[in-house]
MARTI-94077 format. One record per atom (N, C-alpha, C): residue in three letters; y, z, x. Coordinates in steps of 0.02 Angstrom, whole numbers, padded with zeros to 5 digits, always signed. Layout:
alaYZX...
! end
This chain:
met+04226+04861+03766met+04218+04929+03793met+04285+04952+03823asn+04303+05014+03808asn+04364+05045+03834asn+04346+05096+03887ile+04386+05099+03941ile+04372+05142+03998ile+04433+05184+04014phe+04422+05248+04029phe+04476+05293+04048phe+04459+05324+04116leu+04497+05307+04168leu+04487+05332+04236leu+04546+05378+04253ile+04531+05441+04268ile+04583+05492+04279ile+04588+05509+04353asp+04649+05506+04380asp+04663+05531+04447asp+04680+05606+04440ala+04630+05650+04452ala+04640+05721+04441ala+04686+05753+04492asp+04702+05717+04546asp+04751+05743+04594asp+04822+05729+04570asn+04830+05685+04520asn+04896+05668+04494asn+04904+05694+04422leu+04859+05676+04378leu+04858+05702+04309leu+04816+05766+04310asn+04845+05820+04337asn+04806+05879+04355asn+04819+05939+04309ser+04838+05927+04248ser+04848+05981+04200ser+04805+05969+04138gly+04770+06022+04116gly+04727+06015+04058gly+04765+05995+03995ala+04826+06021+03988ala+04866+06004+03929ala+04885+05930+03930trp+04899+05902+03988trp+04916+05830+03993trp+04855+05787+03975val+04796+05807+03999val+04735+05768+03985val+04720+05771+03910asp+04727+05831+03880asp+04715+05837+03807asp+04762+05791+03768glu+04825+05792+03785glu+04874+05750+03750glu+04858+05676+03760ala+04836+05657+03820ala+04819+05587+03834ala+04761+05564+03791phe+04709+05605+03784phe+04651+05585+03744phe+04671+05579+03670arg+04712+05625+03645arg+04732+05622+03575arg+04771+05558+03560val+04818+05541+03604val+04858+05481+03592val+04816+05418+03598leu+04772+05416+03649leu+04731+05356+03660leu+04682+05344+03602glu+04650+05397+03579glu+04602+05388+03525glu+04636+05369+03459glu+04698+05391+03449glu+04734+05372+03389glu+04759+05300+03391thr+04776+05276+03451thr+04808+05210+03456thr+04762+05155+03485glu+04716+05175+03529glu+04674+05125+03562glu+04601+05126+03540gly+04580+05179+03506gly+04511+05184+03484gly+04468+05226+03532arg+04402+05221+03526arg+04356+05260+03566arg+04358+05240+03639leu+04341+05289+03682leu+04339+05278+03754leu+04269+05298+03779pro+04222+05251+03776pro+04152+05268+03795pro+04145+05290+03868val+04181+05258+03914val+04176+05275+03985val+04235+05320+04003arg+04219+05381+04026arg+04271+05430+04043arg+04253+05461+04110arg+04296+05452+04159arg+04283+05478+04226arg+04346+05510+04255ala+04335+05561+04297ala+04391+05595+04330ala+04375+05599+04405tyr+04423+05581+04447tyr+04415+05580+04519tyr+04464+05629+04550gly+04440+05667+04601gly+04486+05713+04634gly+04449+05760+04681ser+04487+05806+04709ser+04458+05856+04754ser+04419+05907+04712ala+04376+05945+04747ala+04337+05996+04711ala+04381+06048+04678glu+04437+06065+04711glu+04481+06116+04683glu+04515+06092+04619asn+04541+06030+04620asn+04576+06004+04561asn+04528+05992+04503leu+04467+05968+04518leu+04419+05958+04464leu+04395+06024+04435lys+04390+06075+04478lys+04371+06142+04453lys+04424+06170+04406ala+04488+06158+04423ala+04542+06181+04379ala+04541+06147+04312leu+04514+06085+04309leu+04510+06048+04246leu+04441+06052+04214ala+04398+06098+04237ala+04328+06099+04215ala+04323+06107+04139asp+04361+06153+04110asp+04356+06164+04037asp+04378+06103+03998thr+04432+06071+04020thr+04457+06012+03985thr+04408+05954+03991leu+04382+05944+04051leu+04334+05889+04061leu+04271+05901+04021arg+04250+05963+04015arg+04191+05978+03975arg+04204+05966+03901ala+04264+05983+03879ala+04281+05975+03807ala+04281+05901+03787trp+04302+05857+03833trp+04306+05786+03817trp+04248+05746+03847ala+04198+05780+03874ala+04138+05748+03903ala+04157+05696+03955val+04198+05717+04004val+04220+05673+04058val+04177+05687+04119arg+04152+05633+04151arg+04111+05641+04211arg+04156+05651+04272pro+04147+05706+04309pro+04187+05718+04369pro+04156+05684+04430phe+04199+05655+04473phe+04177+05624+04535phe+04216+05658+04592val+04181+05699+04631val+04213+05737+04684val+04217+05694+04747asn+04277+05693+04779asn+04287+05654+04840asn+04266+05694+04900leu+04254+05660+04955leu+04238+05693+05018leu+04298+05733+05043ala+04285+05790+05073ala+04339+05833+05098ala+04363+05807+05166leu+04403+05755+05165leu+04429+05725+05226leu+04503+05744+05234thr+04529+05732+05294thr+04601+05747+05304thr+04644+05699+05265lys+04620+05639+05251lys+04657+05590+05211lys+04630+05590+05140asn+04675+05594+05092asn+04655+05594+05022asn+04626+05526+05002thr+04565+05527+04974thr+04530+05464+04957thr+04523+05454+04883thr+04558+05493+04842thr+04550+05488+04770thr+04570+05418+04744asp+04627+05392+04766asp+04651+05328+04742asp+04600+05272+04757met+04573+05273+04818met+04525+05221+04838met+04461+05225+04797ala+04435+05286+04785ala+04374+05294+04746ala+04384+05269+04675leu+04440+05284+04645leu+04454+05261+04577leu+04460+05185+04575ala+04494+05156+04624ala+04504+05083+04625ala+04438+05046+04633val+04393+05072+04676val+04328+05039+04687val+04288+05039+04623asp+04285+05096+04588asp+04247+05098+04525asp+04279+05055+04472ala+04345+05051+04470ala+04379+05009+04421ala+04360+04936+04430met+04359+04912+04491met+04341+04842+04503met+04267+04830+04488glu+04225+04879+04504glu+04153+04871+04488glu+04143+04866+04412leu+04177+04909+04374leu+04171+04906+04301leu+04201+04841+04274ala+04254+04816+04306ala+04286+04755+04282ala+04241+04694+04291cys+04195+04697+04338cys+04150+04640+04351cys+04087+04642+04309gln+04080+04691+04266gln+04021+04694+04223gln+04025+04639+04170val+03967+04622+04142val+03963+04572+04088val+03931+04606+04028pro+03966+04607+03971pro+04035+04581+03961pro+04087+04627+03993ala+04144+04598+04009ala+04197+04635+04042ala+04230+04683+03993pro+04254+04739+04017pro+04289+04786+03971pro+04353+04755+03944lys+04370+04776+03883lys+04432+04751+03853lys+04493+04792+03875leu+04482+04856+03890leu+04538+04900+03906leu+04517+04948+03962ile+04562+04956+04012ile+04552+05006+04064ile+04616+05048+04066val+04608+05113+04059val+04665+05160+04061val+04664+05196+04128ile+04720+05194+04164ile+04727+05228+04227ile+04766+05293+04215gly+04735+05350+04227gly+04769+05414+04216gly+04805+05437+04278ser+04859+05402+04295ser+04899+05420+04354ser+04964+05380+04352gly+05019+05411+04375gly+05082+05376+04380gly+05096+05351+04450asp+05046+05355+04494asp+05054+05336+04564asp+05064+05260+04569ala+05116+05239+04605ala+05129+05167+04613ala+05078+05133+04658asp+05036+05172+04694asp+04985+05142+04737asp+04934+05101+04697phe+04928+05114+04633phe+04880+05077+04592phe+04906+05010+04568thr+04967+04992+04585thr+04996+04929+04560thr+04955+04868+04579pro+04932+04860+04642pro+04889+04801+04657pro+04826+04799+04616leu+04795+04857+04603leu+04735+04859+04561leu+04752+04837+04490val+04807+04861+04463val+04827+04843+04395val+04838+04768+04388val+04872+04738+04438val+04885+04666+04436val+04819+04627+04438arg+04772+04649+04479arg+04708+04614+04485arg+04668+04620+04420leu+04668+04677+04388leu+04632+04685+04325leu+04663+04642+04270arg+04730+04639+04270arg+04764+04599+04220arg+04748+04525+04229glu+04742+04503+04292glu+04725+04433+04305glu+04655+04415+04279arg+04611+04465+04273arg+04544+04453+04247arg+04542+04457+04171gly+04601+04462+04139gly+04604+04463+04067gly+04592+04531+04036ile+04597+04584+04075ile+04586+04651+04050ile+04653+04684+04035arg+04657+04716+03978arg+04718+04752+03960arg+04719+04818+03997val+04776+04834+04029val+04780+04894+04071val+04836+04939+04044val+04819+05002+04033val+04866+05052+04006val+04871+05109+04057cys+04931+05136+04064cys+04943+05193+04110cys+04959+05255+04069val+04929+05312+04090val+04946+05377+04063val+04971+05420+04121ser+05032+05446+04115ser+05061+05485+04170ser+05104+05541+04142glu+05108+05595+04181glu+05157+05647+04166glu+05226+05618+04179arg+05276+05638+04139arg+05341+05606+04139arg+05374+05604+04208ser+05372+05660+04244ser+05407+05663+04308ser+05369+05629+04365lys+05306+05609+04353lys+05265+05579+04407lys+05258+05504+04400met+05289+05474+04349met+05281+05402+04338met+05324+05363+04387gly+05292+05320+04428gly+05328+05277+04474gly+05362+05220+04437arg+05428+05216+04440arg+05464+05166+04400arg+05446+05095+04419glu+05432+05083+04484glu+05417+05015+04505glu+05349+04991+04479ala+05306+05038+04456ala+05240+05019+04431ala+05240+05003+04357ile+05293+05022+04321ile+05294+05013+04248ile+05285+04940+04227pro+05319+04891+04258pro+05311+04821+04234pro+05241+04794+04241ala+05200+04824+04284ala+05132+04797+04295ala+05086+04813+04237tyr+05099+04866+04200tyr+05055+04887+04146tyr+05072+04852+04080asp+05021+04847+04037asp+05032+04822+03969asp+05063+04876+03925arg+05050+04939+03942arg+05078+04995+03904arg+05079+05057+03948val+05130+05098+03940val+05136+05160+03978val+05144+05217+03928ile+05102+05269+03935ile+05104+05327+03892ile+05124+05387+03935leu+05178+05420+03917leu+05203+05478+03954leu+05184+05541+03917val+05155+05590+03953val+05134+05653+03923val+05172+05710+03956gly+05164+05769+03928gly+05200+05827+03955gly+05266+05838+03920pro+05297+05895+03933pro+05361+05911+03899pro+05417+05865+03922asp+05460+05846+03875asp+05518+05804+03890asp+05576+05849+03909leu+05588+05858+03974leu+05641+05902+03998leu+05708+05867+04006ala+05709+05801+03999ala+05771+05764+04011ala+05826+05784+03962ala+05807+05791+03897ala+05858+05806+03847ala+05886+05877+03857ser+05840+05925+03873ser+05864+05994+03881ser+05905+06001+03944asp+05888+05962+03996asp+05928+05966+04057asp+05996+05935+04049ala+06001+05882+04008ala+06065+05847+04001ala+06111+05879+03949ala+06082+05918+03903ala+06123+05946+03848ala+06178+05992+03872pro+06166+06038+03920pro+06220+06085+03938pro+06279+06054+03973leu+06270+05992+03999leu+06323+05963+04039leu+06388+05954+04001pro+06388+05927+03938pro+06452+05919+03902pro+06487+05985+03890ser+06450+06040+03876ser+06481+06104+03863ser+06514+06132+03925leu+06484+06118+03983leu+06515+06141+04045leu+06577+06100+04062ala+06576+06036+04044ala+06632+05993+04061ala+06692+06004+04014ala+06679+06028+03952ala+06733+06034+03903ala+06788+06081+03925pro+06772+06143+03947pro+06827+06187+03967pro+06866+06163+04026ala+06832+06125+04071ala+06867+06100+04131ala+06920+06049+04111arg+06907+06011+04057arg+06955+05961+04035arg+07013+05992+03996lys+06997+06045+03958lys+07049+06075+03915lys+07100+06114+03956thr+07077+06147+04010thr+07123+06190+04047thr+07180+06151+04079pro+07167+06090+04109pro+07225+06054+04137pro+07276+06034+04084arg+07251+06016+04022arg+07297+05994+03970arg+07343+06051+03948lys+07316+06112+03945lys+07357+06169+03924lys+07404+06191+03978thr+07382+06185+04040thr+07422+06211+04095thr+07477+06163+04117thr+07465+06096+04106thr+07514+06048+04130thr+07582+06057+04097pro+07586+06068+04029pro+07653+06079+04001pro+07684+06143+04026arg+07643+06194+04040arg+07671+06256+04066arg+07700+06245+04135lys+07664+06204+04174lys+07690+06190+04241lys+07757+06155+04238thr+07763+06106+04193thr+07825+06068+04189thr+07882+06113+04165ala+07865+06158+04116ala+07917+06202+04090ala+07940+06251+04144ser+07892+06279+04180ser+07911+06327+04232ser+07947+06293+04289ser+07923+06232+04306ser+07957+06196+04360ser+08026+06175+04339gly+08034+06156+04274gly+08100+06136+04250gly+08148+06195+04250ala+08121+06254+04230ala+08164+06314+04229ala+08185+06333+04299ser+08136+06330+04346ser+08152+06348+04415ser+08201+06298+04445ala+08194+06233+04424ala+08240+06182+04450ala+08311+06195+04425asp+08316+06216+04360asp+08383+06230+04333asp+08415+06290+04368lys+08373+06341+04382lys+08399+06400+04416lys+08421+06382+04487ala+08381+06339+04519ala+08399+06319+04587ala+08463+06278+04588ala+08471+06234+04535ala+08531+06194+04532ala+08592+06237+04519ala+08583+06290+04478ala+08640+06334+04463ala+08658+06376+04524ala+08609+06389+04566ala+08622+06432+04624ala+08648+06394+04684thr+08646+06328+04683thr+08666+06288+04741thr+08739+06294+04760pro+08788+06299+04715pro+08857+06302+04738pro+08873+06365+04776ala+08841+06421+04766ala+08858+06484+04800ala+08838+06487+04873pro+08783+06453+04895pro+08759+06463+04963pro+08810+06448+05017ala+08861+06408+05006ala+08908+06391+05059ala+08941+06453+05088lys+08954+06505+05047lys+08988+06566+05071lys+08938+06616+05099thr+08879+06621+05069thr+08832+06672+05092thr+08764+06639+05108pro+08756+06611+05167pro+08693+06578+05183pro+08634+06627+05187ala+08647+06690+05204ala+08591+06737+05211ala+08558+06752+05144lys+08597+06754+05089lys+08569+06770+05024lys+08529+06712+04995lys+08541+06652+05019lys+08504+06593+04993lys+08430+06600+05009val+08413+06628+05065val+08342+06633+05084val+08305+06677+05034val+08338+06731+05012val+08306+06775+04963val+08296+06739+04897ala+08344+06700+04875ala+08339+06665+04812ala+08284+06613+04814lys+08276+06579+04872lys+08224+06527+04878lys+08155+06557+04882thr+08149+06613+04914thr+08082+06642+04921thr+08057+06672+04856thr+08102+06698+04815thr+08080+06727+04751thr+08058+06674+04702ala+08090+06615+04703ala+08071+06562+04656ala+08000+06536+04667pro+07977+06522+04730pro+07909+06496+04739pro+07856+06547+04721gln+07872+06612+04724gln+07821+06663+04709gln+07800+06660+04636lys+07841+06633+04592lys+07824+06630+04521lys+07776+06572+04506lys+07775+06521+04549lys+07734+06461+04535lys+07659+06475+04535pro+07631+06511+04587pro+07559+06522+04584pro+07537+06566+04527val+07583+06607+04499val+07564+06652+04445val+07558+06614+04379val+07594+06558+04372val+07598+06525+04306val+07533+06489+04289ser+07509+06443+04335ser+07455+06400+04314ser+07393+06399+04358pro+07399+06395+04425pro+07337+06382+04464pro+07281+06431+04451pro+07295+06498+04447pro+07237+06543+04437pro+07203+06532+04370ala+07241+06505+04319ala+07211+06497+04252ala+07160+06441+04253gly+07167+06389+04295gly+07122+06332+04293gly+07063+06338+04341asn+07073+06371+04400asn+07021+06371+04451asn+06960+06414+04435pro+06968+06473+04404pro+06908+06514+04394pro+06855+06483+04350val+06873+06433+04308val+06824+06406+04261val+06767+06370+04297pro+06781+06319+04341pro+06725+06283+04372pro+06689+06323+04426thr+06722+06375+04454thr+06692+06410+04511thr+06626+06443+04493pro+06621+06485+04440pro+06556+06514+04424pro+06504+06463+04404val+06526+06408+04371val+06479+06356+04351val+06448+06325+04412ala+06489+06310+04463ala+06462+06280+04524ala+06414+06327+04559val+06432+06392+04561val+06388+06441+04594val+06322+06446+04557glu+06324+06446+04490glu+06263+06450+04451glu+06219+06389+04462ala+06250+06329+04467ala+06211+06268+04477ala+06176+06268+04545val+06211+06291+04597val+06181+06293+04663val+06124+06343+04665ser+06135+06403+04637ser+06082+06453+04638ser+06023+06430+04597his+06034+06392+04543his+05979+06367+04503his+05938+06317+04542gln+05971+06272+04579gln+05934+06223+04618gln+05894+06256+04673met+05922+06308+04705met+05886+06343+04758met+05825+06379+04730ala+05831+06403+04667ala+05775+06439+04637ala+05719+06394+04615leu+05733+06329+04607leu+05682+06283+04584leu+05625+06276+04634leu+05642+06277+04698leu+05592+06267+04750leu+05574+06334+04781asp+05517+06362+04761asp+05494+06424+04789asp+05419+06420+04798val+05389+06475+04819val+05317+06475+04832val+05278+06461+04769ala+05300+06490+04713ala+05264+06480+04649ala+05264+06407+04629thr+05320+06371+04641thr+05323+06300+04624thr+05275+06260+04666ile+05271+06276+04731ile+05224+06240+04775ile+05152+06254+04754leu+05136+06316+04737leu+05067+06332+04715leu+05050+06297+04650ala+05099+06290+04606ala+05086+06254+04543ala+05072+06180+04555ala+05106+06151+04605ala+05095+06080+04621ala+05030+06069+04658val+05009+06119+04697val+04947+06114+04737val+04903+06174+04720pro+04867+06174+04664pro+04828+06232+04643pro+04775+06252+04695ala+04752+06205+04735ala+04699+06220+04784ala+04721+06273+04834leu+04786+06278+04847leu+04810+06327+04895leu+04799+06399+04872gln+04794+06409+04806gln+04786+06477+04780gln+04720+06509+04799ser+04671+06469+04822ser+04607+06496+04843ser+04612+06536+04908gly+04666+06526+04946gly+04674+06560+05010gly+04636+06529+05067gln+04602+06472+05053gln+04564+06437+05105gln+04607+06381+05135pro+04596+06365+05200pro+04634+06309+05231pro+04622+06244+05193gln+04675+06208+05179gln+04672+06145+05143gln+04698+06088+05188pro+04670+06028+05180pro+04695+05971+05220pro+04769+05960+05208leu+04807+05954+05262leu+04879+05946+05256leu+04897+05880+05223ala+04856+05828+05234ala+04870+05763+05203ala+04867+05767+05127ala+04816+05803+05101ala+04809+05809+05028ala+04866+05850+04999val+04886+05903+05034val+04942+05944+05011val+05007+05904+05012ala+05016+05864+05065ala+05077+05824+05070ala+05083+05774+05012lys+05027+05742+04994lys+05028+05694+04939lys+05043+05729+04872ala+05014+05788+04862ala+05027+05825+04800ala+05100+05846+04795leu+05131+05866+04851leu+05202+05885+04850leu+05246+05825+04836leu+05226+05766+04862leu+05264+05705+04850leu+05258+05684+04777asp+05197+05688+04749asp+05187+05670+04679asp+05225+05716+04632ala+05232+05780+04652ala+05267+05829+04610ala+05343+05828+04621lys+05366+05780+04662lys+05439+05772+04674lys+05469+05833+04708leu+05428+05872+04745leu+05454+05930+04780leu+05481+05911+04849arg+05466+05852+04872arg+05493+05826+04935arg+05502+05752+04929gly+05551+05727+04966gly+05561+05655+04967gly+05519+05623+05022lys+05519+05556+05022lys+05480+05521+05072lys+05508+05530+05142asn+05571+05549+05148asn+05602+05560+05213asn+05594+05631+05238met+05564+05675+05197met+05555+05745+05217met+05481+05759+05224thr+05459+05784+05283thr+05389+05797+05295thr+05367+05861+05260ser+05302+05864+05245ser+05275+05924+05213ser+05278+05984+05259thr+05269+05973+05324thr+05272+06030+05371thr+05341+06062+05371lys+05394+06021+05368lys+05461+06048+05367lys+05472+06090+05304leu+05444+06066+05247leu+05452+06104+05185leu+05413+06169+05187leu+05351+06167+05212leu+05309+06228+05212leu+05333+06279+05263lys+05366+06256+05317lys+05390+06302+05368lys+05449+06344+05343lys+05476+06326+05285lys+05529+06367+05255lys+05500+06433+05229phe+05434+06436+05222phe+05401+06496+05198phe+05347+06517+05248pro+05366+06537+05309pro+05317+06550+05362pro+05271+06609+05347ser+05292+06656+05306ser+05250+06714+05291ser+05198+06699+05238gln+05206+06643+05200gln+05159+06626+05147gln+05113+06567+05166phe+05137+06520+05209phe+05098+06461+05225phe+05088+06458+05301val+05024+06455+05322val+05007+06453+05393val+04982+06383+05409leu+05016+06349+05455leu+04998+06281+05477leu+04958+06286+05541ala+04902+06250+05544ala+04859+06252+05603ala+04833+06182+05619pro+04829+06166+05684pro+04857+06205+05740pro+04933+06199+05741pro+04968+06245+05773pro+05042+06245+05769pro+05074+06182+05797glu+05045+06152+05851glu+05076+06094+05881glu+05072+06033+05836lys+05012+06016+05813lys+05002+05959+05768lys+04960+05983+05709pro+04992+06011+05658pro+04955+06041+05602pro+04912+05989+05565arg+04851+06010+05548arg+04807+05969+05507arg+04785+06005+05443thr+04794+06071+05443thr+04776+06111+05384thr+04832+06160+05368val+04833+06182+05306val+04882+06233+05284val+04845+06284+05241gln+04861+06348+05252gln+04828+06403+05217gln+04880+06448+05185tyr+04869+06466+05123tyr+04915+06510+05086tyr+04896+06583+05098ile+04944+06624+05118ile+04934+06696+05127ile+04972+06732+05072ala+04936+06764+05028ala+04968+06798+04971ala+05008+06858+04996ala+05066+06868+04966ala+05108+06925+04984ala+05074+06990+04963pro+05077+07043+05004pro+05045+07106+04985pro+05078+07137+04924gln+05036+07163+04880gln+05062+07193+04819gln+05092+07261+04835pro+05150+07278+04805pro+05181+07344+04818pro+05138+07400+04791ser+05132+07453+04830ser+05090+07510+04810ser+05126+07554+04758
! end
């Protein structure tokens, strides 16, 4: 018997679940047991996909602490203890918290496969699985492709400008050497000759090389700043779009899974960057967060 257990708080896109089922049925065979665990909001967002693949939803209690991982792990161990034991258990999540469960299932002789969205796969969990299937668009190649084109002009400009610098510096040195014998009689005129020579140096090469990386750097910074906005947060935590207060712990885990914050950055600090869209309550020790939609222009 093959089993597919989905963490709907992590593998929370219908397109990802569809791709996972297609790959698994082509390579691993039928999956008689299909279950999805998550909050009511995330399971509702996947309702059409779960209905299409006949997946049983298991809604977790609405607590301040997210209990999806624990509910999935308990059912996985219960299914593993059945007789006969399942041959394959697929975990639909890239969360590294499942590593102890995966090791325990493997020790019981069960083959364990992971299905995860590419950006959510915990690298330290990969060795524990017998196989890892990554779904979703592969953005690594498209993100890395523009880098060589941006680097090429930066390398060419110094090569072209260096010979010009040497030629101009050599010419200025020859002029300076030719002008050196005269200064003994007229020291005042030497100052004029020396000041005119350095004025030619900045015109020859520096402005030609500097403007190239400057707009590229500005574009890169503005692009990174644009990546993190209210729409990105709402996409990572679809439950916030309802406008109802959501447990801060569940929102924090979703932001961490979506790589929108690091482990050293709190969710409250991130959400406080958008005070007009996200309301934290109570203000002193927030336990819930509510999304306030921006008023539409009349």
